[in-house]
C-alpha positions as a Markdown table, in Angstrom:
| # | Residue | x | y | z |
|---|---|---|---|---|
| 1 | Met | 15.0 | 21.0 | 4.9 |
| 2 | Glu | 17.3 | 17.9 | 3.9 |
| 3 | Phe | 15.8 | 15.5 | 1.2 |
| 4 | Asp | 18.9 | 13.6 | 0.8 |
| 5 | Pro | 18.7 | 9.7 | 2.5 |
| 6 | Thr | 21.1 | 9.1 | 5.1 |
| 7 | Asp | 24.2 | 6.6 | 4.5 |
| 8 | Glu | 21.9 | 4.2 | 5.9 |
| 9 | Gln | 19.0 | 5.0 | 4.2 |
| 10 | Ala | 20.9 | 5.1 | 0.9 |
| 11 | Ala | 22.5 | 1.3 | 1.6 |
| 12 | Leu | 19.0 | 0.2 | 2.2 |
| 13 | Arg | 17.4 | 1.9 | -1.0 |
| 14 | Asp | 20.2 | 0.6 | -3.1 |
| 15 | Asp | 19.7 | -3.0 | -1.6 |
| 16 | Ala | 16.5 | -2.7 | -2.4 |
| 17 | Arg | 17.1 | -1.6 | -6.4 |
| 18 | Glu | 19.6 | -4.2 | -6.4 |
| 19 | Phe | 17.1 | -6.8 | -5.0 |
| 20 | Ala | 14.3 | -6.0 | -7.3 |
| 21 | Ala | 16.2 | -5.8 | -10.2 |
| 22 | Ser | 17.8 | -9.4 | -9.6 |
| 23 | Glu | 14.7 | -11.8 | -8.1 |
| 24 | Ile | 11.6 | -9.8 | -9.1 |
| 25 | Glu | 11.7 | -8.3 | -12.6 |
| 26 | Pro | 12.6 | -11.2 | -13.8 |
| 27 | Arg | 9.5 | -13.1 | -12.7 |
| 28 | Ala | 7.2 | -10.2 | -12.8 |
| 29 | Arg | 6.2 | -11.0 | -16.2 |
| 30 | Asp | 4.8 | -14.8 | -15.5 |
| 31 | Leu | 3.9 | -14.1 | -12.2 |
| 32 | Asp | 1.3 | -11.0 | -13.8 |
| 33 | Asp | 0.1 | -14.0 | -16.6 |
| 34 | Ala | -0.4 | -16.6 | -14.2 |
| 35 | Gly | -2.1 | -14.3 | -11.5 |
| 36 | Glu | 0.3 | -16.0 | -9.1 |
| 37 | Tyr | 1.2 | -15.3 | -5.4 |
| 38 | Pro | 4.8 | -14.1 | -5.4 |
| 39 | Ala | 5.4 | -16.6 | -2.4 |
| 40 | Glu | 9.5 | -16.9 | -3.5 |
| 41 | Val | 9.9 | -13.3 | -3.4 |
| 42 | Met | 7.9 | -13.0 | -0.2 |
| 43 | Ala | 10.1 | -15.6 | 1.5 |
| 44 | Ala | 13.2 | -13.5 | -0.2 |
| 45 | Leu | 11.9 | -10.3 | 1.6 |
| 46 | Ala | 11.5 | -12.0 | 4.9 |
| 47 | Asp | 15.3 | -13.4 | 4.6 |
| 48 | Arg | 16.4 | -9.8 | 4.4 |
| 49 | Gly | 14.3 | -8.5 | 7.7 |
| 50 | Trp | 12.2 | -6.8 | 5.5 |
| 51 | Thr | 8.9 | -7.9 | 6.5 |
| 52 | Gly | 9.6 | -6.7 | 9.7 |
| 53 | Leu | 11.3 | -3.4 | 8.3 |
| 54 | Thr | 9.2 | -1.5 | 10.6 |
| 55 | Ile | 8.2 | -3.7 | 13.2 |
| 56 | Pro | 10.5 | -2.9 | 16.6 |
| 57 | Glu | 13.7 | -4.4 | 17.3 |
| 58 | Thr | 12.5 | -5.8 | 20.7 |
| 59 | His | 10.0 | -7.8 | 18.8 |
| 60 | Gly | 12.2 | -9.3 | 16.0 |
| 61 | Gly | 11.9 | -6.3 | 13.4 |
| 62 | Arg | 14.3 | -4.0 | 12.2 |
| 63 | Gly | 13.4 | -1.1 | 13.6 |
| 64 | Arg | 13.2 | 1.5 | 10.5 |
| 65 | Gly | 11.3 | 4.8 | 10.2 |
| 66 | Phe | 8.6 | 5.5 | 7.3 |
| 67 | Val | 11.2 | 7.2 | 5.0 |
| 68 | Asp | 12.9 | 3.9 | 5.3 |
| 69 | Leu | 10.0 | 1.8 | 4.0 |
| 70 | Ala | 8.9 | 4.7 | 1.5 |
| 71 | Leu | 12.4 | 4.3 | 0.4 |
| 72 | Val | 11.7 | 0.2 | -0.1 |
| 73 | Ile | 8.5 | 0.5 | -1.1 |
| 74 | Glu | 9.3 | 2.7 | -4.2 |
| 75 | Glu | 12.3 | 0.0 | -5.3 |
| 76 | Leu | 9.8 | -2.7 | -4.9 |
| 77 | Ser | 6.8 | -1.1 | -6.7 |
| 78 | Ala | 9.3 | -0.2 | -9.4 |
| 79 | Ala | 9.8 | -4.2 | -10.1 |
| 80 | Met | 6.3 | -5.0 | -9.6 |
| 81 | Met | 3.5 | -3.2 | -7.6 |
| 82 | Pro | 2.0 | -6.4 | -6.3 |
| 83 | Val | 4.8 | -7.3 | -4.2 |
| 84 | Ala | 5.2 | -3.8 | -2.6 |
| 85 | Ser | 1.5 | -4.1 | -1.9 |
| 86 | Ala | 1.8 | -7.3 | 0.0 |
| 87 | Leu | 4.5 | -6.0 | 2.2 |
| 88 | Ala | 3.1 | -2.9 | 3.1 |
| 89 | Leu | -0.4 | -4.0 | 4.1 |
| 90 | His | 1.3 | -6.6 | 6.0 |
| 91 | Leu | 3.3 | -3.8 | 7.9 |
| 92 | Gly | 0.3 | -1.9 | 8.3 |
| 93 | Val | -1.2 | -4.5 | 10.1 |
| 94 | Ala | 2.0 | -5.0 | 12.3 |
| 95 | Arg | 1.8 | -0.9 | 13.1 |
| 96 | Val | -1.6 | -1.1 | 14.5 |
| 97 | Ile | -0.6 | -3.9 | 16.7 |
| 98 | Gln | 2.5 | -2.2 | 17.6 |
| 99 | Arg | 0.4 | 0.9 | 18.5 |
| 100 | His | -2.8 | -0.5 | 20.0 |
| 101 | Gly | -2.2 | -4.0 | 20.9 |
| 102 | Ala | -2.0 | -4.8 | 24.4 |
| 103 | Pro | 1.8 | -6.1 | 25.8 |
| 104 | Glu | 0.6 | -9.7 | 25.1 |
| 105 | Gln | -0.6 | -9.1 | 21.9 |
| 106 | Arg | 2.8 | -7.5 | 20.9 |
| 107 | Glu | 4.5 | -10.5 | 22.3 |
| 108 | Arg | 2.6 | -13.1 | 20.4 |
| 109 | Phe | 1.7 | -11.7 | 16.9 |
| 110 | Leu | 4.8 | -9.2 | 15.9 |
| 111 | Pro | 7.7 | -11.6 | 16.1 |
| 112 | Gly | 6.0 | -14.2 | 13.6 |
| 113 | Met | 4.8 | -11.1 | 11.3 |
| 114 | Ala | 8.6 | -9.9 | 11.3 |
| 115 | Ala | 9.6 | -13.3 | 10.5 |
| 116 | Phe | 6.9 | -13.3 | 7.7 |
| 117 | Glu | 5.7 | -16.7 | 9.6 |
| 118 | Thr | 2.4 | -14.9 | 10.5 |
| 119 | Val | 0.6 | -12.7 | 7.7 |
| 120 | Gly | -1.3 | -10.0 | 8.3 |
| 121 | Ala | -4.6 | -8.7 | 6.1 |
| 122 | Leu | -7.0 | -6.0 | 6.6 |
| 123 | Gly | -10.2 | -6.3 | 6.7 |
| 124 | Leu | -11.9 | -2.8 | 6.8 |
| 125 | Ser | -13.8 | -2.2 | 3.6 |
| 126 | Glu | -17.5 | -3.3 | 3.0 |
| 127 | Glu | -19.7 | -3.3 | -0.1 |
| 128 | Asn | -21.6 | -0.4 | 1.4 |
| 129 | Ala | -18.5 | 0.9 | 3.6 |
| 130 | Gly | -16.1 | 2.2 | 0.5 |
| 131 | Ser | -14.8 | 5.8 | 1.4 |
| 132 | Asp | -17.6 | 5.8 | 4.0 |
| 133 | Lys | -16.0 | 3.4 | 6.5 |
| 134 | Leu | -18.4 | 4.1 | 9.5 |
| 135 | Ala | -21.2 | 2.4 | 7.2 |
| 136 | Met | -19.7 | -0.9 | 7.9 |
| 137 | Glu | -22.5 | -3.5 | 8.7 |
| 138 | Thr | -20.0 | -5.7 | 10.2 |
| 139 | Thr | -21.1 | -6.4 | 13.3 |
| 140 | Ala | -19.5 | -8.1 | 17.0 |
| 141 | Glu | -21.4 | -8.9 | 20.0 |
| 142 | Arg | -20.1 | -10.2 | 23.2 |
| 143 | Ser | -21.2 | -13.5 | 24.4 |
| 144 | Gly | -19.5 | -14.2 | 27.7 |
| 145 | Gly | -15.4 | -14.1 | 27.3 |
| 146 | Glu | -15.9 | -14.1 | 23.8 |
| 147 | Trp | -16.9 | -12.2 | 21.0 |
| 148 | Val | -19.1 | -13.0 | 18.0 |
| 149 | Leu | -18.7 | -11.6 | 14.4 |
| 150 | Asn | -21.1 | -11.6 | 11.6 |
| 151 | Gly | -20.7 | -9.9 | 8.4 |
| 152 | His | -18.0 | -9.5 | 5.4 |
| 153 | Lys | -15.2 | -7.7 | 4.2 |
| 154 | Arg | -14.2 | -7.1 | 0.4 |
| 155 | Trp | -10.8 | -6.0 | -0.9 |
| 156 | Val | -9.0 | -8.0 | 1.9 |
| 157 | Thr | -5.5 | -7.9 | 0.2 |
| 158 | Asn | -3.1 | -10.8 | 1.3 |
| 159 | Phe | -5.9 | -13.0 | 2.4 |
| 160 | Leu | -5.4 | -16.0 | 0.5 |
| 161 | Glu | -1.8 | -16.6 | 2.0 |
| 162 | Ala | -2.8 | -14.7 | 5.3 |
| 163 | Asp | -3.0 | -15.8 | 8.8 |
| 164 | Glu | -4.8 | -13.0 | 10.8 |
| 165 | Val | -7.2 | -10.4 | 9.5 |
| 166 | Leu | -6.9 | -7.1 | 11.3 |
| 167 | Thr | -11.0 | -6.8 | 11.1 |
| 168 | Tyr | -12.9 | -4.0 | 12.0 |
| 169 | Ala | -16.4 | -4.3 | 13.5 |
| 170 | Lys | -19.2 | -2.2 | 15.1 |
| 171 | Thr | -19.8 | -3.2 | 18.4 |
| 172 | Gly | -21.8 | 0.0 | 19.6 |
| 173 | Pro | -25.0 | 2.1 | 18.4 |
| 174 | Glu | -24.9 | 4.1 | 15.5 |
| 175 | Ser | -25.5 | 7.1 | 18.0 |
| 176 | Ala | -22.1 | 6.8 | 19.1 |
| 177 | Ala | -19.9 | 6.8 | 16.1 |
| 178 | Pro | -17.3 | 6.5 | 15.3 |
| 179 | His | -16.8 | 5.5 | 18.7 |
| 180 | Asn | -18.7 | 2.3 | 17.9 |
| 181 | Val | -16.1 | 0.3 | 16.3 |
| 182 | Thr | -13.5 | -2.2 | 17.8 |
| 183 | Ala | -10.6 | -4.0 | 16.1 |
| 184 | Phe | -10.1 | -7.5 | 15.6 |
| 185 | Leu | -7.4 | -10.1 | 15.2 |
| 186 | Val | -9.3 | -12.8 | 13.4 |
| 187 | Pro | -7.5 | -16.1 | 12.1 |
| 188 | Thr | -8.2 | -16.9 | 8.4 |
| 189 | Glu | -10.1 | -19.8 | 8.8 |
| 190 | Ala | -12.8 | -18.1 | 10.2 |
| 191 | Phe | -14.1 | -16.7 | 7.1 |
| 192 | Glu | -15.6 | -17.9 | 4.3 |
| 193 | Val | -14.4 | -17.0 | 0.7 |
| 194 | Glu | -16.8 | -15.8 | -1.3 |
| 195 | Thr | -15.6 | -14.1 | -4.3 |
| 196 | Val | -11.9 | -13.8 | -5.8 |
| 197 | Trp | -12.3 | -11.1 | -8.3 |
| 198 | Glu | -10.4 | -11.0 | -11.6 |
| 199 | Thr | -8.5 | -7.8 | -11.9 |
| 200 | Leu | -7.0 | -5.4 | -14.2 |
| 201 | Gly | -4.2 | -5.2 | -12.6 |
| 202 | Ala | -2.2 | -6.0 | -9.1 |
| 203 | Arg | -3.1 | -10.0 | -10.6 |
| 204 | Ser | -0.6 | -11.7 | -8.3 |
| 205 | Val | -2.0 | -10.8 | -5.0 |
| 206 | Lys | -5.6 | -11.3 | -4.2 |
| 207 | Ser | -8.0 | -9.0 | -2.8 |
| 208 | Pro | -11.1 | -11.4 | -1.9 |
| 209 | Lys | -14.7 | -10.9 | -0.5 |
| 210 | Val | -14.9 | -12.8 | 2.8 |
| 211 | Thr | -17.2 | -13.2 | 5.3 |
| 212 | Leu | -18.1 | -14.1 | 9.1 |
| 213 | Thr | -21.0 | -16.3 | 10.2 |
| 214 | Asp | -21.2 | -16.4 | 13.9 |
| 215 | Ala | -17.4 | -16.5 | 13.9 |
| 216 | Arg | -16.3 | -16.3 | 17.7 |
| 217 | Val | -13.1 | -15.1 | 18.9 |
| 218 | Pro | -12.0 | -14.8 | 22.6 |
| 219 | Asp | -11.7 | -11.1 | 24.0 |
| 220 | Asp | -8.3 | -11.2 | 24.3 |
| 221 | Arg | -8.0 | -10.6 | 20.0 |
| 222 | Ala | -9.5 | -7.2 | 20.6 |
| 223 | Val | -6.8 | -4.8 | 19.2 |
| 224 | Gly | -7.3 | -1.3 | 21.5 |
| 225 | Ala | -9.9 | -0.2 | 23.7 |
| 226 | Val | -13.3 | -1.3 | 22.8 |
| 227 | Asp | -15.5 | 0.8 | 20.4 |
| 228 | Glu | -12.4 | 3.0 | 19.7 |
| 229 | Gly | -11.0 | 0.8 | 17.0 |
| 230 | Tyr | -11.6 | 3.4 | 14.2 |
| 231 | Val | -10.5 | 6.6 | 15.9 |
| 232 | Glu | -7.6 | 4.8 | 17.1 |
| 233 | Arg | -6.8 | 3.6 | 13.6 |
| 234 | Gly | -6.8 | 7.5 | 12.5 |
| 235 | Glu | -4.0 | 8.0 | 15.2 |
| 236 | Val | -1.8 | 5.4 | 12.8 |
| 237 | Val | 0.3 | 6.1 | 10.1 |
| 238 | Thr | -0.8 | 3.5 | 7.5 |
| 239 | Gly | -0.8 | 5.8 | 4.0 |
| 240 | Val | 2.9 | 5.9 | 3.2 |
| 241 | Asn | 2.7 | 3.4 | 1.1 |
| 242 | Val | 0.4 | 4.5 | -1.8 |
| 243 | Pro | 2.6 | 7.1 | -2.6 |
| 244 | Ala | 5.9 | 5.4 | -2.5 |
| 245 | Arg | 4.3 | 2.7 | -4.9 |
| 246 | Gly | 3.4 | 5.5 | -6.8 |
| 247 | Val | 6.5 | 6.8 | -7.4 |
| 248 | Gly | 8.1 | 3.6 | -8.2 |
| 249 | Ile | 5.6 | 2.8 | -11.3 |
| 250 | Ala | 6.1 | 6.2 | -12.5 |
| 251 | Arg | 9.7 | 6.0 | -12.2 |
| 252 | Ala | 9.9 | 2.6 | -13.9 |
| 253 | Ala | 7.6 | 3.9 | -16.6 |
| 254 | Leu | 10.0 | 6.7 | -17.5 |
| 255 | Glu | 13.0 | 4.5 | -17.3 |
| 256 | Ala | 11.5 | 2.1 | -19.7 |
| 257 | Ala | 10.6 | 4.9 | -21.9 |
| 258 | Val | 14.0 | 6.5 | -22.0 |
| 259 | Ala | 15.9 | 2.7 | -22.5 |
| 260 | Tyr | 13.2 | 2.4 | -25.6 |
| 261 | Ala | 13.7 | 5.7 | -27.2 |
| 262 | Gly | 17.5 | 5.3 | -27.6 |
| 263 | Glu | 16.8 | 1.8 | -29.5 |
| 264 | Arg | 14.4 | 2.6 | -31.4 |
| 265 | Glu | 15.4 | 4.3 | -34.8 |
| 266 | Gln | 12.9 | 6.2 | -37.3 |
| 267 | Phe | 13.6 | 8.4 | -39.9 |
| 268 | Asp | 17.5 | 7.4 | -39.5 |
| 269 | Arg | 17.6 | 8.1 | -35.8 |
| 270 | Pro | 16.8 | 7.1 | -32.4 |
| 271 | Ile | 13.4 | 8.5 | -31.4 |
| 272 | Gly | 14.6 | 10.5 | -28.1 |
| 273 | Glu | 16.3 | 12.3 | -30.5 |
| 274 | Phe | 13.3 | 14.2 | -31.5 |
| 275 | Gln | 12.1 | 17.1 | -29.6 |
| 276 | Gly | 8.4 | 15.9 | -28.6 |
| 277 | Val | 9.3 | 12.9 | -26.9 |
| 278 | Arg | 12.2 | 14.4 | -25.0 |
| 279 | Trp | 9.7 | 16.9 | -24.0 |
| 280 | Arg | 7.5 | 14.7 | -22.9 |
| 281 | Phe | 10.5 | 12.9 | -20.7 |
| 282 | Ala | 10.8 | 16.3 | -19.2 |
| 283 | Glu | 7.2 | 16.0 | -17.9 |
| 284 | Met | 7.4 | 12.2 | -16.6 |
| 285 | Ala | 10.7 | 13.2 | -14.7 |
| 286 | Glu | 8.9 | 16.2 | -12.9 |
| 287 | Arg | 5.9 | 14.0 | -12.0 |
| 288 | Val | 8.5 | 11.6 | -10.5 |
| 289 | Glu | 10.4 | 13.9 | -8.9 |
| 290 | Ala | 7.3 | 16.0 | -7.5 |
| 291 | Ala | 5.8 | 12.7 | -6.1 |
| 292 | Arg | 8.7 | 11.7 | -4.7 |
| 293 | Leu | 9.2 | 15.0 | -2.8 |
| 294 | Leu | 5.7 | 14.8 | -1.5 |
| 295 | Ala | 5.9 | 11.1 | -0.7 |
| 296 | Leu | 9.3 | 12.0 | 1.2 |
| 297 | Arg | 7.8 | 14.9 | 3.0 |
| 298 | Ala | 4.9 | 12.9 | 4.7 |
| 299 | Ala | 7.2 | 10.0 | 5.4 |
| 300 | Ala | 9.6 | 12.5 | 7.3 |
| 301 | Arg | 7.0 | 14.2 | 9.4 |
| 302 | Ala | 5.5 | 10.9 | 10.0 |
| 303 | Asp | 8.8 | 10.1 | 11.4 |
| 304 | Asp | 8.9 | 13.3 | 13.5 |
| 305 | Gly | 5.8 | 12.4 | 14.9 |
| 306 | Arg | 4.0 | 15.4 | 13.2 |
| 307 | Ser | 0.4 | 15.6 | 11.9 |
| 308 | Val | 0.2 | 13.7 | 8.1 |
| 309 | Gly | -3.3 | 13.9 | 7.0 |
| 310 | Arg | -2.9 | 16.6 | 4.3 |
| 311 | Glu | 0.6 | 15.7 | 3.5 |
| 312 | Leu | -0.4 | 12.6 | 2.6 |
| 313 | Ser | -3.7 | 12.9 | 0.6 |
| 314 | Met | -1.5 | 15.6 | -2.0 |
| 315 | Ala | 1.0 | 12.8 | -1.8 |
| 316 | Lys | -1.3 | 9.9 | -2.9 |
| 317 | Ile | -3.1 | 12.2 | -5.2 |
| 318 | Ser | 0.5 | 13.4 | -6.8 |
| 319 | Ala | 2.1 | 10.2 | -7.2 |
| 320 | Ser | -0.9 | 7.8 | -8.3 |
| 321 | Glu | -1.6 | 9.9 | -10.8 |
| 322 | Ala | 1.9 | 10.3 | -11.9 |
| 323 | Ala | 2.1 | 6.6 | -12.2 |
| 324 | Val | -1.0 | 6.2 | -14.4 |
| 325 | Asp | -0.2 | 9.4 | -16.8 |
| 326 | Asn | 3.6 | 8.2 | -16.9 |
| 327 | Ala | 2.4 | 4.8 | -17.8 |
| 328 | Glu | 0.1 | 5.8 | -20.6 |
| 329 | Asp | 3.0 | 8.4 | -21.7 |
| 330 | Ala | 5.4 | 5.2 | -21.9 |
| 331 | Ile | 3.1 | 2.8 | -23.8 |
| 332 | Asp | 2.8 | 6.3 | -26.6 |
| 333 | Val | 6.8 | 6.4 | -26.7 |
| 334 | His | 6.3 | 2.4 | -27.1 |
| 335 | Gly | 4.1 | 2.7 | -30.1 |
| 336 | Gly | 2.2 | -0.7 | -31.0 |
| 337 | Ile | 4.9 | -2.6 | -29.1 |
| 338 | Gly | 3.9 | -1.2 | -25.9 |
| 339 | Tyr | 0.6 | -2.3 | -26.0 |
| 340 | Thr | 1.7 | -5.8 | -25.7 |
| 341 | Thr | 2.6 | -7.8 | -22.8 |
| 342 | Glu | 6.0 | -8.1 | -24.6 |
| 343 | Arg | 7.1 | -4.8 | -22.6 |
| 344 | Pro | 5.9 | -3.7 | -19.4 |
| 345 | Val | 4.6 | -0.6 | -19.7 |
| 346 | Glu | 1.4 | -2.1 | -20.4 |
| 347 | Arg | 1.1 | -3.9 | -16.9 |
| 348 | Tyr | 2.5 | -0.3 | -15.1 |
| 349 | Leu | -0.7 | 1.2 | -16.4 |
| 350 | Arg | -2.8 | -1.6 | -15.2 |
| 351 | Asp | -1.1 | -1.4 | -11.9 |
| 352 | Ala | -1.2 | 2.3 | -11.4 |
| 353 | Lys | -4.6 | 2.6 | -11.7 |
| 354 | Leu | -5.1 | 0.7 | -8.7 |
| 355 | Leu | -3.8 | 3.3 | -6.9 |
| 356 | Thr | -6.2 | 6.3 | -7.9 |
| 357 | Ile | -8.7 | 4.1 | -5.6 |
| 358 | Ala | -6.9 | 2.1 | -3.1 |
| 359 | Gly | -6.3 | 4.1 | 0.2 |
| 360 | Gly | -9.5 | 5.9 | -0.5 |
| 361 | Pro | -10.2 | 7.6 | -3.9 |
| 362 | Asn | -8.4 | 10.6 | -5.1 |
| 363 | Asp | -11.3 | 12.8 | -5.1 |
| 364 | Val | -11.9 | 12.3 | -1.6 |
| 365 | His | -8.1 | 12.8 | -0.9 |
| 366 | Arg | -8.5 | 16.2 | -2.8 |
| 367 | Asn | -11.8 | 17.2 | -0.1 |
| 368 | Ala | -9.2 | 16.7 | 2.6 |
| 369 | Val | -6.7 | 18.8 | 0.6 |
| 370 | Ala | -9.1 | 21.9 | 0.0 |
| 371 | Asp | -10.0 | 21.6 | 3.5 |
| 372 | Gly | -6.2 | 22.4 | 4.6 |
| 373 | Ala | -5.6 | 24.6 | 2.1 |
| 374 | Ile | -8.7 | 26.9 | 2.5 |
| 375 | Asp | -7.7 | 26.9 | 6.7 |
| 376 | Arg | -3.8 | 27.5 | 5.6 |
| 377 | Tyr | -4.6 | 29.7 | 2.6 |
| 378 | Gly | -8.2 | 31.6 | 3.1 |
| 379 | His | -8.1 | 35.2 | 4.2 |
| 380 | Arg | -8.7 | 36.0 | 8.1 |
| 381 | Gly | -9.5 | 39.3 | 7.8 |
């Protein structure tokens, strides 16, 4: 099993690392403090073709795979996690259109999304539909050649800058679940913004609650088969980005801790020479490497068209918790200065915590991993 990137993938990773260091890191603190959307950074990502990284070349993208995506997302997240989030969620919407959209929809939306002239957002979660997405209450009813949508969505990342929201709504009876949900591309102007939360981390890319009241969309904005949106979503790999974001934060925290321990002296020597600090670095490095291997394994399986549910859950748990643990350790290594905004490690912790929740709480993913473990390792007498 090969875990080294190809020459092309390594070049992409190195390009992303250089970009992150020169274009994102110098702005990250100010953007976070102001809660300002990283518009210039996103425009620069578009100039490099990364806003269409996984969109087919036939529709203006670069046609790269999930391993490539994981490598880029790690680098961006190491500099500023919300940038990686904005990119990945946009590409996740494009992935659904690419996989289940009609040819006319792919022609209409994907070129603009690749250029970031059309920005995508996801409308899936609701107040009563968090981990249990089938508890959604948003509905869509046919009216001639249109659909009339009513309800709300929350945690709609990218919404304030988006043009289209991939919105999931009930179109069939509860007795037909899960075959009672349809996906629609709904223009952002059809929504009303109800709440824009101030959050612990990820301050630069907002995830508001938005509502739909008798919003009308034409039939040609239904993505995929009617009543099959929830099932079809399960066929699309969109979960690589969360583990990759976690790896990026975990690595950034380790790098910051090592650098600081080399310059900070106590008792007439750098604190990085003390065994307790060195062992902490060892544990931090183990977390980074293990999380990256799990993330890349899941991405490679996805590129091969293999099932990845169990692998993505394992990667998500490992990487998100590595991010939190490494950020905490980095703050400890920094001491008091790590608790201030003078150093980025406090931001790493604030941003990292989101990843244990986003994409499904880790305990839900543990259930999926446990099911797989019992099936794979259980006694078969």
